[in-house]
Residue, then its C-alpha position, 0 to 999 in steps of 0.5 A: m308493876s310487880l315491884l309496886t304491888d310487892y312494896g304495897a303488900k309489905l307496907a300493909d303487912w307492916w302496918n297491920g302488925m303494929s300494936g296500938r302502943d306502936l302507933v302512938w309512939l309512931s305518932i309521937g315521932l312523926a309529930g316531933q319531926s313535924m315540929f322541926v319543919m315548923r320551926w323552919i317555917i316559923q323562922w322563915v315567916a318571922s324573917e320575911r315580916e321583919k325583912r331581915l334574919v330573925v330567930p323568934e322565941l317560938f323557934w326555940y320552943t318548937s326546937l325543944a319540943g321536937g327534940l324531946m319528942v324525937l328523943a322519947y321516940g328513939i328511947y322507945k325504939 
């Protein structure tokens, strides 16, 4: 249990040491990663509806948005 307690303490120290700007950029990075998950779900749902493999237009928009968000976060870091 000591390992879990130590990890929790380190995580709390990291979280408390973040500035407001860092939290905003962390949110942007996490949102970008979420866009990449969403594009997979969008393609999956569209393919299930069509009963064949399709790549809907929304897939590309979420890819672009997610890529730009992750790129912006990476440049910031």
